[in-house]
Steps between C-alpha positions, in 0.01 A plus 500: 500500500126522478504152350687353808268682734195341311657151543541548875128561541272238600229365285216715667690815442565422130144416428381828684724709276379323180142550605553860590618573133224307368243687702673826380420410142150416578458820701592693191240324294233555766572876506445513127182299550364742764571804276305352222213398724468848644456652153230228423331566833470880419349440156265232652373727775421786266319296230328291759347793678362623182358164401363442831304821498357435157417127585339604825287746339396277211445214751280706712301622216456145364386382835251779553364460144458136564306560811296767320410259232383238752277772669354624198413147387349442854301839462360372167364194678368698810331806345176313397428409853554782742537871433653569825774251450541634147560859642742395778705278259497782240645737736782257611597426141503878423725550795731229367499656151635825660756311696631325181501839312729634769753231471660636170565847353526362142281699270409211287394296806297794638311543175404133480406507875277798441317325209455195708359707786253673258375172365464354844261791608300438193480140590398578848224732393358251266514228769304723741226571241478131403473405874205735550321363177548143639352626829207643317460192312491297796236708658285474187535121502402490875193724419410272212497205724278672750251598226493145368428373861205760521372383148514148631300590822237694296455219260469238789248723676278545176512130429382413856208748475390381163545144611262557787240658273554242218653164601532395150751781412832379352812713599785252382585714201523815714731315735723367227556851367580613852758218519656598170523881607694392823729279285570803269559717799760271640683465175519874461647531848759222448621635168512859623722392783729315258592830336732546796718187423531585120865564370452624160267765336343248264413275799334785680299605191384140454381496853313821488318387188394185663368700804292734256378181313383343835340842602293481167395138572384622861304790343343265249387272791346801674302589196376164465355479861123580522401811706275311744484789733605858549761385750649260226485772238664763734789256580562413145534860412743563781706231373512629145620832622774340702612304192529826313725641768698179501563537117614865561746406757633225268560763223689714736706201617568414141643849423700500819651178436603594144674819647668282786671261241628813322637631819651171610677478166657839535596403876660177383687684212647762726593252765694286237676810375612583864614147563685489171681810597594371829634179347693699242667700767597179686636370183713816457639454859583136439682599177699758681591233769618273219734770375628552848556126542695509168707778611581324832575179312764686301652659799505151678677342195769777518528426865524138462782541242699698759402244769620214278814657406580598863396139613707332238807698579461445874422121454815456277723675740339310799536168328859550407578622850317208653650234263853643595429474869342171472785354292777629725330430833280205437553306174873450538497384871192275431675342220795406705263377782324296229818329400573421861155357545533267215834376654300426823226317305773287360599418854830703464522710816882579462459816286412804698357812329711809459327825422767751602253761614478718820123560495205273603615235255798436741254384754331265260838371389601418858160349561498292190851348583384414852199338364695297254726381781187399711341342206796275445472368856115466478504302170748270664281445812193463274674224298538302831149572606354406175652148518368468845153618404486268201574212736225612742246547212557153373578300821326415819674677785451213744610198307702670219290301238359653197173687569167502314630765252818317400340151477234647267766642270685171523200301394440737196857444404481120553186503275663699224808258510285184514296628211802585286677163562189278557590423861294419803534611864307458826344741748447402854275689744558435864321582833643407840240314701432592868729808454241724674478282807875515551501872427226559752625270777881572474497852360588660178865481555484126503282505196766713317772249589283213380450675163874553467568126568232403253646733236843337552374149459304598180814654358691181579251289315482674161749530231729784405282636225187496725351793700355467836271814589312601812181662400399618855393353824556115485464468118790398286538445125773294317570564137657172398660555144684171555184296515384359160251219586196448725702229683779744586257757615311245737841386626608856587167562682532183687851589606365834626226310694753287666754766580225715652378203710819479686522664838618857538686634793384852581611673813608162651156366430411215251209599274339310214346655194428374160434643144209495261641516144329571175676398173450616142703477193568721206333479244243236608351705776531850364673704233540819702620591851164606637331161406804288611506678856119469532496138403785410734324700784187296430675167515666615829162566656380153383794349680417690810133401488586128476700459813787745477868413477429370148563604145257524211566519125259746340225367268195691340252350741658703784410814321153378446477422876613858573246639257235272665603645834445854364166388341378368849631816678296718273202260502491505886465869507226480238345214691487710813328788299251271339439295831601175326634360839257316722521311838420136579503369861637172618324393809693400825336236722536372849692173465293325772139640471497579120356842578614781270754723690574762216629546144813621332438746210683401184523738202433394137543687171217468231743558215288616187723272279639227712212423740523476871853526620631374847725708733808311404460613140510882565605588856861455434466762226309727744780464745769593261305802350354629824148446398456258816417799720210594289376133482522481876285803540261380248464154674485636845222744412293212339553267806409793744184578333401141450550446881292807570219342285534165676476679845201727400310184384586302841636219290822441692578429862695743711823293472496474123797661310617564155877491425646721234859491367737816536825536313820645669462827291143529631609445858772776486286743279453853648102496477443145637421623856286783382313236282452268785395758748233635263364150470498434875318842558243392240439153644695389821325158522604425131857602556526253785395224267768555239836324503782656315742223364872599470778271378824451698712635213306829500530529871874446507572767270472783763448304834506802717273702292253203458455466881389865528263470206351167638439661845316776346299270283382302793387813690245545220351147576658313211673158551838419339591154362842367383432340165717203375660466850811283500618581155694815602861545627405625843159366596582486870631858488157608385327348775733651750486859372159541318160486684322285252174302583491205259754255335403366166696172425635487158354247263835357430500345864134380467564310182714250653299404804421139526811375331770751572648500849670820472191683401315348783769609745524861364115534512482366852784742605328795356168412661680462835656840460162658413337347797786598724477871376120497499486547123237356277615261227341434157625213244482596152495265209300214647425273196424150652311351781828341639658865531187619691515206732866547580431871570231384744741272673748782529220732649485747203158649534464708177559369149440603147570337155342339189399207695269716713397750236624667180494880482143611464301822417335718788145362432641145516673588832177646648342151418765312679494745790136425540563132490820469696473781762523415878138623553380213292 
């Protein structure tokens, strides 16, 4: 019955009962531990109190004796200097001795302490006597010094008197003796003072003997001095009496010092005995503490045995109880769940778990079976989504063609197959020409439809084993496994050009595009996918550069040209930093009078290796890399400063102007207006003499935006000219919408004047339009006298070209201005 009741309990109640039993076993062990600890605590308190008392007493005595030793040593150093300090310190030491004596009632300690006190009083008495002897000796030394001064005075007086009576008298011997007396006196005083610093009896005796010897020398010098007068004799006798007293004091000092060393020896002996006794007492206390520690260690070992036995028994019981609980309530259900999980891992969802329990495991069983059912449905949905995602990951969603990822994989596979079987294949890189124009004019929806039709046509052209891929935007790639020869590759590229050249109908509108195709073959043009794609891309850009709607087969020179492009790009940046670019000016003349009208600034590159490069050799690279804006800024600043210089020197008339070319990027750059405003504020008269030349192509890029920019440019005084007029797509639209000042006729129209009727009519028409719109016109590229005469006939007032002048330096321009200016 109890077993059935236990099974009906939930897991928390079962584990609570098990833990209660386990805690009961531990409680019994803890009770035994507390009892043992109580006994140890009582013993420890009793022994600790006794040892603490003994250690406290010994520690206090040791501390006081240490302080006493320090003060006695200090007293030994001080007693020779001040009797008052000696008395005060002696009193304090005696008081301390009595305090140490009261710290213990041990008979042996009291006996040793009494002996130390007696010896200390003997030492104190000896120190007082010695101090008085030293004072007496100091007084005698001082008196001796005074008497020597009197003798010196008496000798000097007598010498002066006799010298007056007898100028030939010689007193140098007497003065020498007097000098030796003083030296002996000083030596006596110095050695007598050193007795205080002697640290051994032998040292003191040696010093005293030296003092006596020096006194004998002093007495001998006195006896050698002649008695020139009664005063000299009287002073000599006084000094001899003082020397006798000096010797008596030294003998008393010798006796006292001998006695002092005996007293000091006895004091040190009793002090050592006292300290030894205290150390012995401390050693006994420590020994007793060691015995106590040994007893405690034995008691603790017994307690550990009890604790170990109790702990082991409790641990065994607890482990057995927990193992039983874990096995019944955790291990078995988990084993069944594990088998069911393995079934699910094998995608077998049709075997539900059965635990047959009524506790928390019943909830887990139901949840697991529901999860298995949902997983079955989820895995089925995931399989469907996986196939969809695989298609999305490897195909373009707009055209359904292979994307960049899939074509790269296919190229790698084709390379591996071709390498294994020694096959060849072709790779074509395609870009749709004029796609951006259609996308911008007709909208992105029309652009998407065009891409879909292009994709369909490409798929119809290739073989079944070939792959057409859209890389993004308007770029496509064809992996042609069926192509084995160069002729076949060129033929496929030609078919693509022809097919894309056909009209497309998009939203009921007919549009025309083309395709630039780059072709390369494996393995001639690359042995890995990266090289093949890069070379096909390079060939495609060459096709686009040479007229579009063409195809080009890759060759190594194309890569050289690409590298050359990069070299020029980096070289241009370096040229700007090193100021390798410079400006030349091509003068512009009045066609009828021959007077100079202005000049056009033309940039040159003084290349450190290739010499002087003309604009056509590097401006295309600057356009492609974006360096053209920096070049425009660089050239404009040079022209502006040169024109300031010409105006400041009064070399040019008021209507003289300099033209400078601006690119489309510069025209639409954010800081253009700020730059021009700054120049206008610096020199307004110079700004009104500068003509900014812009090409039709750059203006047409963003016509509305250009109109606003040009209006603001003209507010700063600058003039605007349309360069290469007549070569763009919408020349008349420019004249209608943009407020320009000057039209520059392109050299392609000027070159045919005199023999080409069409050029004559075009130039005449442009000049008529310019006159009608009140615009100035400048003819470029005048290279013959016949062309100049025709321009005069047509009424073109301004011309420039090699026939009139080659581009020249600023200094040469100044010379021509001086010769050809209207003022002349």
